[in-house]
Structures are given as C-alpha cells and as structure tokens.
C-alpha positions as a LaTeX table, in Angstrom:
\begin{tabular}{lrrr}
\hline
Residue & $x$ (\AA) & $y$ (\AA) & $z$ (\AA) \\
\hline
Met1 & 0.00 & 0.00 & 0.00 \\
Lys2 & 2.82 & 2.37 & 0.86 \\
Thr3 & 4.45 & 1.70 & $-2.50$ \\
Ile4 & 1.20 & 2.40 & $-4.36$ \\
Ala5 & 0.69 & 5.62 & $-2.38$ \\
Lys6 & 4.23 & 6.77 & $-3.16$ \\
Val7 & 3.78 & 6.05 & $-6.89$ \\
Gly8 & 0.49 & 7.93 & $-6.93$ \\
Leu9 & 1.97 & 10.91 & $-5.13$ \\
Thr10 & 4.94 & 10.97 & $-7.51$ \\
Thr11 & 2.60 & 10.86 & $-10.53$ \\
Leu12 & 0.56 & 13.79 & $-9.18$ \\
Val13 & 3.70 & 15.84 & $-8.63$ \\
Ile14 & 4.94 & 15.17 & $-12.19$ \\
Ile15 & 1.55 & 16.10 & $-13.70$ \\
Ala16 & 1.50 & 19.31 & $-11.66$ \\
Leu17 & 4.99 & 20.24 & $-12.83$ \\
Leu18 & 4.14 & 19.56 & $-16.49$ \\
Phe19 & 0.96 & 21.65 & $-16.24$ \\
Ser20 & 2.90 & 24.53 & $-14.67$ \\
Cys21 & 5.55 & 24.42 & $-17.42$ \\
Lys22 & 2.95 & 24.38 & $-20.15$ \\
Lys23 & 1.13 & 27.32 & $-18.59$ \\
Ala24 & 4.39 & 29.25 & $-18.31$ \\
Asp25 & 5.21 & 28.55 & $-21.97$ \\
Asn26 & 1.79 & 29.78 & $-23.06$ \\
Ala27 & 2.15 & 32.89 & $-20.97$ \\
Ser28 & 5.60 & 33.51 & $-22.43$ \\
Gly29 & 4.29 & 33.04 & $-26.00$ \\
Glu30 & 1.41 & 35.42 & $-25.40$ \\
Ala31 & 3.76 & 37.98 & $-23.91$ \\
Thr32 & 6.06 & 37.66 & $-26.92$ \\
Ala33 & 3.12 & 38.13 & $-29.31$ \\
Asp34 & 1.96 & 41.18 & $-27.34$ \\
Ile35 & 5.45 & 42.66 & $-27.49$ \\
Ala36 & 5.62 & 42.03 & $-31.27$ \\
Thr37 & 2.23 & 43.64 & $-31.82$ \\
Thr38 & 3.18 & 46.62 & $-29.65$ \\
Thr39 & 6.46 & 46.97 & $-31.53$ \\
Asp40 & 4.71 & 46.96 & $-34.90$ \\
Ser41 & 2.21 & 49.56 & $-33.75$ \\
Thr42 & 4.73 & 51.86 & $-32.13$ \\
Ala43 & 7.07 & 51.51 & $-35.09$ \\
Val44 & 4.72 & 53.34 & $-37.41$ \\
Ser45 & 2.58 & 55.46 & $-35.08$ \\
Ser46 & 3.60 & 58.96 & $-34.15$ \\
Ser47 & 2.36 & 61.82 & $-32.03$ \\
Ala48 & 4.32 & 64.31 & $-34.12$ \\
Ala49 & 2.82 & 67.78 & $-33.89$ \\
Val50 & $-0.50$ & 66.68 & $-32.41$ \\
Glu51 & $-2.54$ & 69.85 & $-31.96$ \\
Lys52 & $-3.85$ & 70.71 & $-28.53$ \\
Lys53 & $-7.38$ & 71.97 & $-28.23$ \\
Asp54 & $-6.33$ & 75.46 & $-27.08$ \\
Ser55 & $-3.32$ & 75.69 & $-29.43$ \\
Lys56 & $-3.14$ & 78.40 & $-32.09$ \\
Gln57 & $-0.72$ & 76.42 & $-34.21$ \\
Lys58 & $-1.93$ & 74.67 & $-37.35$ \\
Phe59 & $-0.06$ & 71.69 & $-38.81$ \\
Ile60 & $-0.27$ & 69.91 & $-42.16$ \\
Arg61 & 0.56 & 66.31 & $-41.26$ \\
Thr62 & 1.53 & 63.71 & $-43.86$ \\
Ala63 & 2.74 & 60.12 & $-43.60$ \\
Asp64 & 4.62 & 57.97 & $-46.11$ \\
Ile65 & 4.90 & 54.26 & $-45.25$ \\
Lys66 & 6.25 & 51.26 & $-47.17$ \\
Phe67 & 5.84 & 47.75 & $-45.81$ \\
Lys68 & 5.43 & 44.06 & $-46.69$ \\
Val69 & 2.20 & 42.19 & $-45.96$ \\
Lys70 & 1.08 & 38.57 & $-46.10$ \\
Asn71 & $-1.56$ & 39.24 & $-48.77$ \\
Val72 & $-1.80$ & 42.58 & $-50.58$ \\
Val73 & $-5.43$ & 42.17 & $-51.65$ \\
Lys74 & $-6.70$ & 41.28 & $-48.18$ \\
Ser75 & $-4.64$ & 44.03 & $-46.55$ \\
Thr76 & $-5.93$ & 46.55 & $-49.08$ \\
Tyr77 & $-9.54$ & 45.72 & $-48.20$ \\
Ala78 & $-8.77$ & 45.91 & $-44.47$ \\
Ile79 & $-7.09$ & 49.31 & $-44.84$ \\
Glu80 & $-9.90$ & 50.72 & $-46.98$ \\
Asn81 & $-12.50$ & 49.58 & $-44.43$ \\
Ala82 & $-10.48$ & 51.12 & $-41.58$ \\
Val83 & $-10.14$ & 54.42 & $-43.42$ \\
Gln84 & $-13.88$ & 54.57 & $-44.03$ \\
Lys85 & $-14.57$ & 53.66 & $-40.39$ \\
Phe86 & $-12.57$ & 56.63 & $-39.09$ \\
Gly87 & $-14.10$ & 59.17 & $-41.47$ \\
Gly88 & $-11.46$ & 59.19 & $-44.19$ \\
Tyr89 & $-11.50$ & 58.37 & $-47.88$ \\
Val90 & $-9.25$ & 56.85 & $-50.56$ \\
Thr91 & $-8.05$ & 59.23 & $-53.26$ \\
Tyr92 & $-5.82$ & 56.81 & $-55.22$ \\
Thr93 & $-5.19$ & 53.08 & $-55.37$ \\
Asn94 & $-3.20$ & 51.10 & $-57.94$ \\
Leu95 & $-3.38$ & 47.35 & $-57.31$ \\
Gln96 & $-1.39$ & 45.32 & $-59.84$ \\
Ser97 & 0.56 & 42.10 & $-60.42$ \\
Asn98 & 4.06 & 42.19 & $-61.87$ \\
Ile99 & 5.07 & 39.04 & $-63.77$ \\
His100 & 8.77 & 38.19 & $-63.29$ \\
Asp101 & 8.96 & 34.90 & $-65.19$ \\
Gln102 & 6.65 & 32.58 & $-67.14$ \\
Ile103 & 7.61 & 29.00 & $-68.04$ \\
Lys104 & 5.60 & 26.57 & $-70.19$ \\
Thr105 & 6.40 & 22.86 & $-69.80$ \\
Lys106 & 4.75 & 20.24 & $-72.02$ \\
Ile107 & 3.67 & 17.34 & $-69.81$ \\
Ser108 & 1.64 & 15.35 & $-72.38$ \\
Gln109 & 0.53 & 15.46 & $-76.00$ \\
Asp110 & $-2.38$ & 17.74 & $-75.22$ \\
Ser111 & $-1.43$ & 19.37 & $-71.86$ \\
Thr112 & 1.04 & 22.08 & $-70.83$ \\
Leu113 & 2.05 & 23.15 & $-67.32$ \\
Glu114 & 2.25 & 26.93 & $-67.15$ \\
Thr115 & 4.33 & 28.28 & $-64.23$ \\
Thr116 & 4.10 & 32.00 & $-63.48$ \\
Lys117 & 6.26 & 33.86 & $-60.96$ \\
Phe118 & 4.77 & 37.20 & $-59.97$ \\
Ser119 & 4.50 & 39.73 & $-57.18$ \\
Val120 & 1.52 & 41.85 & $-56.14$ \\
Glu121 & 1.80 & 45.46 & $-55.01$ \\
Asn122 & $-0.48$ & 48.39 & $-54.35$ \\
Asn123 & 0.13 & 52.12 & $-53.99$ \\
Ile124 & $-2.60$ & 53.82 & $-51.96$ \\
Thr125 & $-3.20$ & 57.45 & $-51.09$ \\
Ile126 & $-5.72$ & 58.12 & $-48.36$ \\
Arg127 & $-6.93$ & 61.16 & $-46.45$ \\
Val128 & $-8.12$ & 60.97 & $-42.88$ \\
Pro129 & $-9.19$ & 63.54 & $-40.27$ \\
Asn130 & $-6.13$ & 65.06 & $-38.62$ \\
Thr131 & $-7.34$ & 63.95 & $-35.20$ \\
Gln132 & $-7.59$ & 60.32 & $-36.41$ \\
Leu133 & $-4.17$ & 60.11 & $-38.10$ \\
Asp134 & $-2.43$ & 58.19 & $-35.31$ \\
Thr135 & $-5.41$ & 55.88 & $-34.83$ \\
Val136 & $-5.51$ & 55.02 & $-38.52$ \\
Ile137 & $-1.74$ & 54.43 & $-38.65$ \\
Lys138 & $-1.94$ & 52.09 & $-35.66$ \\
Thr139 & $-4.76$ & 50.21 & $-37.37$ \\
Ile140 & $-2.68$ & 49.92 & $-40.55$ \\
Ala141 & 0.23 & 48.59 & $-38.45$ \\
Arg142 & $-1.71$ & 45.36 & $-37.85$ \\
Gln143 & $-1.19$ & 44.47 & $-41.52$ \\
Ile144 & 2.58 & 44.95 & $-41.43$ \\
Asp145 & 4.77 & 41.87 & $-41.85$ \\
Phe146 & 7.98 & 43.84 & $-42.43$ \\
Leu147 & 8.42 & 47.63 & $-42.27$ \\
Asp148 & 10.67 & 49.21 & $-44.92$ \\
Phe149 & 10.32 & 52.82 & $-43.81$ \\
Arg150 & 7.97 & 55.30 & $-42.19$ \\
Val151 & 8.17 & 59.06 & $-42.74$ \\
Ile152 & 5.82 & 61.45 & $-40.94$ \\
Lys153 & 5.96 & 65.20 & $-41.56$ \\
Ala154 & 4.27 & 68.07 & $-39.77$ \\
Asp155 & 4.49 & 71.51 & $-41.41$ \\
Asp156 & 3.42 & 74.49 & $-39.30$ \\
Val157 & 1.25 & 76.75 & $-41.49$ \\
Ser158 & $-0.02$ & 79.07 & $-38.75$ \\
Leu159 & 1.97 & 82.06 & $-40.01$ \\
Lys160 & 0.95 & 81.38 & $-43.61$ \\
Leu161 & $-2.74$ & 81.41 & $-42.67$ \\
Leu162 & $-2.27$ & 84.59 & $-40.62$ \\
Ala163 & $-0.42$ & 86.32 & $-43.46$ \\
Asn164 & $-3.24$ & 85.49 & $-45.89$ \\
Gln165 & $-5.87$ & 86.75 & $-43.46$ \\
Leu166 & $-4.05$ & 90.06 & $-42.90$ \\
Ser167 & $-3.54$ & 90.48 & $-46.63$ \\
Gln168 & $-7.26$ & 89.88 & $-47.18$ \\
Lys169 & $-8.13$ & 92.57 & $-44.65$ \\
Arg170 & $-5.82$ & 95.10 & $-46.32$ \\
Ser171 & $-7.22$ & 94.21 & $-49.72$ \\
Thr172 & $-10.81$ & 94.62 & $-48.48$ \\
Val173 & $-10.09$ & 98.09 & $-47.06$ \\
Ser174 & $-8.37$ & 99.11 & $-50.31$ \\
Glu175 & $-11.32$ & 97.84 & $-52.36$ \\
Arg176 & $-13.76$ & 99.91 & $-50.36$ \\
Arg177 & $-11.68$ & 103.05 & $-50.76$ \\
Ile178 & $-11.37$ & 102.57 & $-54.52$ \\
Glu179 & $-15.12$ & 101.91 & $-54.84$ \\
Lys180 & $-15.85$ & 105.08 & $-52.86$ \\
Ala181 & $-13.44$ & 107.10 & $-54.98$ \\
Ile182 & $-15.06$ & 105.84 & $-58.18$ \\
Asp183 & $-18.54$ & 106.77 & $-56.92$ \\
Thr184 & $-17.64$ & 110.23 & $-55.59$ \\
Lys185 & $-14.59$ & 111.53 & $-57.45$ \\
Gly186 & $-14.55$ & 109.65 & $-60.71$ \\
Lys187 & $-15.24$ & 112.13 & $-63.52$ \\
Lys188 & $-13.05$ & 111.23 & $-66.44$ \\
Ile189 & $-13.64$ & 108.00 & $-68.30$ \\
Asn190 & $-9.95$ & 107.09 & $-68.31$ \\
Asp191 & $-9.67$ & 107.56 & $-64.55$ \\
Ile192 & $-12.75$ & 105.44 & $-63.95$ \\
Val193 & $-11.53$ & 102.64 & $-66.23$ \\
Glu194 & $-8.10$ & 102.60 & $-64.59$ \\
Ala195 & $-9.64$ & 102.52 & $-61.12$ \\
Glu196 & $-12.01$ & 99.72 & $-62.12$ \\
Asn197 & $-9.11$ & 97.67 & $-63.44$ \\
Thr198 & $-7.19$ & 98.19 & $-60.21$ \\
Leu199 & $-10.26$ & 97.16 & $-58.23$ \\
Thr200 & $-10.70$ & 94.01 & $-60.34$ \\
Asn201 & $-7.05$ & 93.01 & $-59.84$ \\
Gln202 & $-7.34$ & 93.46 & $-56.10$ \\
Lys203 & $-10.51$ & 91.38 & $-55.95$ \\
Glu204 & $-8.83$ & 88.59 & $-57.91$ \\
Ala205 & $-5.86$ & 88.65 & $-55.54$ \\
Asn206 & $-8.26$ & 88.56 & $-52.60$ \\
Asp207 & $-10.08$ & 85.57 & $-54.10$ \\
Asp208 & $-6.75$ & 83.76 & $-54.64$ \\
Arg209 & $-5.84$ & 84.22 & $-50.98$ \\
Thr210 & $-9.27$ & 82.96 & $-49.94$ \\
Ile211 & $-8.85$ & 79.84 & $-52.07$ \\
Asp212 & $-5.30$ & 79.36 & $-50.75$ \\
Asn213 & $-6.57$ & 79.58 & $-47.17$ \\
Leu214 & $-9.31$ & 77.04 & $-47.89$ \\
Ser215 & $-6.77$ & 74.67 & $-49.45$ \\
Ile216 & $-4.42$ & 74.99 & $-46.47$ \\
Gln217 & $-7.27$ & 74.53 & $-44.01$ \\
Asp218 & $-8.37$ & 71.39 & $-45.88$ \\
Gln219 & $-4.84$ & 69.97 & $-45.61$ \\
Val220 & $-4.83$ & 70.84 & $-41.91$ \\
Asn221 & $-8.18$ & 69.14 & $-41.30$ \\
Phe222 & $-7.38$ & 66.03 & $-43.38$ \\
Ser223 & $-3.95$ & 64.42 & $-43.24$ \\
Thr224 & $-2.59$ & 62.57 & $-46.27$ \\
Ile225 & $-1.15$ & 59.05 & $-45.95$ \\
Thr226 & 0.76 & 57.41 & $-48.81$ \\
Leu227 & 1.13 & 53.63 & $-48.56$ \\
Gln228 & 3.24 & 51.19 & $-50.57$ \\
Leu229 & 2.18 & 47.58 & $-50.01$ \\
Tyr230 & 3.92 & 44.51 & $-51.41$ \\
Gln231 & 4.20 & 40.80 & $-50.71$ \\
Asn232 & 6.64 & 37.96 & $-51.36$ \\
Glu233 & 6.97 & 36.56 & $-54.86$ \\
Thr234 & 4.20 & 34.09 & $-55.61$ \\
Ile235 & 4.31 & 31.04 & $-57.89$ \\
Arg236 & 1.16 & 30.03 & $-59.73$ \\
Gln237 & 0.88 & 26.81 & $-61.74$ \\
Glu238 & $-1.90$ & 25.97 & $-64.17$ \\
Ile239 & $-2.41$ & 23.10 & $-66.60$ \\
Thr240 & $-3.64$ & 24.34 & $-69.98$ \\
Glu241 & $-4.45$ & 22.66 & $-73.26$ \\
Ser242 & $-1.47$ & 22.44 & $-75.62$ \\
Glu243 & $-1.53$ & 24.09 & $-78.99$ \\
Lys244 & $-1.68$ & 21.49 & $-81.76$ \\
Asp245 & 0.91 & 21.32 & $-84.54$ \\
Ser246 & $-0.10$ & 22.48 & $-87.97$ \\
Ala247 & 0.16 & 18.85 & $-89.19$ \\
Ala248 & $-2.68$ & 17.93 & $-86.83$ \\
Tyr249 & $-5.05$ & 20.11 & $-88.80$ \\
Lys250 & $-4.21$ & 18.51 & $-92.21$ \\
Pro251 & $-6.92$ & 16.29 & $-93.79$ \\
Asn252 & $-6.30$ & 12.57 & $-94.36$ \\
Leu253 & $-4.74$ & 11.17 & $-97.57$ \\
Gly254 & $-8.04$ & 10.31 & $-99.26$ \\
Ile255 & $-9.34$ & 13.86 & $-98.91$ \\
Gln256 & $-6.00$ & 15.24 & $-100.13$ \\
Ile257 & $-6.20$ & 13.00 & $-103.29$ \\
Ile258 & $-9.77$ & 14.15 & $-104.02$ \\
Asp259 & $-8.72$ & 17.78 & $-103.52$ \\
Ala260 & $-5.74$ & 17.25 & $-105.86$ \\
Leu261 & $-7.99$ & 15.77 & $-108.60$ \\
Lys262 & $-10.39$ & 18.68 & $-108.23$ \\
Ser263 & $-7.53$ & 21.16 & $-108.42$ \\
Gly264 & $-6.12$ & 19.44 & $-111.55$ \\
Trp265 & $-9.53$ & 19.46 & $-113.21$ \\
Tyr266 & $-9.98$ & 23.14 & $-112.42$ \\
Ile267 & $-6.56$ & 23.86 & $-113.96$ \\
Leu268 & $-7.49$ & 21.88 & $-117.08$ \\
Glu269 & $-10.75$ & 23.79 & $-117.37$ \\
Ala270 & $-8.89$ & 27.07 & $-117.04$ \\
Ile271 & $-6.45$ & 26.08 & $-119.85$ \\
Phe272 & $-9.32$ & 25.01 & $-122.09$ \\
Val273 & $-11.20$ & 28.26 & $-121.52$ \\
Phe274 & $-8.00$ & 30.23 & $-122.13$ \\
Leu275 & $-7.48$ & 28.46 & $-125.47$ \\
Leu276 & $-11.08$ & 29.11 & $-126.45$ \\
Asn277 & $-10.50$ & 32.79 & $-125.87$ \\
Leu278 & $-7.62$ & 32.58 & $-128.37$ \\
Trp279 & $-9.64$ & 30.89 & $-131.18$ \\
Pro280 & $-9.30$ & 33.83 & $-133.65$ \\
Phe281 & $-5.52$ & 33.69 & $-133.41$ \\
Ile282 & $-5.52$ & 29.92 & $-133.69$ \\
Leu283 & $-7.77$ & 30.10 & $-136.77$ \\
Leu284 & $-5.53$ & 32.69 & $-138.43$ \\
Gly285 & $-2.49$ & 30.63 & $-137.62$ \\
Leu286 & $-3.98$ & 27.49 & $-139.17$ \\
Gly287 & $-5.07$ & 29.43 & $-142.28$ \\
Gly288 & $-1.62$ & 30.88 & $-142.72$ \\
Phe289 & $-0.04$ & 27.48 & $-142.28$ \\
Phe290 & $-2.21$ & 25.91 & $-145.00$ \\
Leu291 & $-1.59$ & 28.81 & $-147.39$ \\
Tyr292 & 2.14 & 28.54 & $-146.82$ \\
Lys293 & 2.07 & 24.81 & $-147.42$ \\
Lys294 & $-0.06$ & 25.12 & $-150.56$ \\
Tyr295 & 1.63 & 28.04 & $-152.39$ \\
Val296 & 5.08 & 28.62 & $-151.02$ \\
Lys297 & 6.20 & 25.02 & $-151.26$ \\
Lys298 & 4.89 & 24.68 & $-154.83$ \\
Gln299 & 6.95 & 27.64 & $-155.95$ \\
\hline
\end{tabular}
C-alpha cells in the first residue's frame, strides 16, 4: 500500500509540474506576441505635432509608409475599411501584379504546365481627419509583416494662414476706398476705367488668398497618408491545353487525293477556256499554215 501511495503521489507531482511548465510557456508566448504587436504599432505610429485643443498652431501632417504584408489584396480591403470607419477616404489606389517569369512545360501530347512567378503590389493614397491620423496608422500597423520605412511630416502653417488673413483685410479696405473714390470723385472715363481695373485686380488677388486659405485649411483638417504595399513573390501553376501542330489540322490522304484531282480538273478547265478565248488567233495561224504549205512550197 505504501508503495502504491508513493507512486500515486509521484505521478501527481509530475503532472502538476508539467501543467505549470505548459502554462508558463503559453504565458511567455502570449507575452512575446503582445510585445511584437506593440512593436509593430509603435514603429509606425507617431504623435508628431498633435494639436492641442487650445493651441493656435496649425499643422499639415503627412505620412509615407512602405511595408510588406502577407496578402496585398486582403490588406488593401482591411485598410480601406479602416479608413472609411474613421471618417477618411481613398483618393488613389493602384493594385497590380508584376510578372517576373513565365515558363511553359509540355507534360503530355495535349497538356502544358504553365508556371508563373509574380508579385503583387499596391500604392494607396488616403486622407483621414487630422485627429484620427495616429489611430488610422496604428490600425494599418496590424497588416505589417515587415516595415521598410515610415516618414511622418508636420508643417506648421499658422503664419501662412495669418499672413493670408491680414492680406485679405488690407485688400478689403483698399477695395472699399477705390469703390468710394469711383462713386464720388470719378469724372473722367480714363480715370474710372483705370480705377475699375485696379479694383478688379485686387478682388482677384483677394479671391486667390481665400482659395489658398481654404486649401491649407483642408490639408490641416485632413492628413494625407501614402502607402506602398507589397508581398513575397508568388508562384502560380496551371495546366492548360497544348496548342496542336499544324500537321494535326491537315486532312487525311483520301481527302487530299480528291482535292488534288479537283484542283487538276480546275486547272485543265482554265487552260481550255483560255485556249477558247484565243480561237481567232488559232484560226488565223492554221489558215496561214495551209496557205504557206499550198503556195510557197509549190513555188
């Protein structure tokens, strides 16, 4: 009984140790996976020039990222869905396959194995709300298998916007003064025309600054992300029907003999018809021959 009890106790201890080791391995694997995921996310995310709510600074933020994925098509769909989810939109996408090599191997009389080596890539340009830039980049990071590079820029355009606004104010004041001068002091036609032209030029300049400000504000509100996705070279094999030799399309001997007889008969008919067309010359030739034989030889 003591021996049985000892064996049972030993077995329980071994099972407990094995269970503890397995649990530790799983925990270690999960921790490693979490670290890898965190590394991928932090490798591409950035808090560069994030605007504070009470800040007067305005930044145009752009990101340029190139990375390898497991499957370009699936990653493209995932990225497009994420962009739409966070209020952005895709402005450009160019998904294409580049063929590197194509080999055709004949494996039977009527079958050919076609081996194609190709790679898939996609260039995407997306625009997302400036406040969602980091969130979108972190979401994109989940698709990364290998990161080539990540470039994030933040251009401060606060002074540019202020300069345009001040210029607009000066232009507006000048326009009002010119309009007033035209209404009250304009007497000569030439003076009025010149003043009107000056007013028109100032209004155009004012409109250009307004459009410039709107363009800058749009770039501030929506950041631009340029992505270059690619995957490992893929090999695709397909069995196709072989092209038959020209000899395979030739008719059998019997048909060729019949066709040859028909062709010979047609040639004979053509010669006969040709000779019939020459009957006047033949008749004259025969008449001349008989005359020559009858008179010339007698003399």
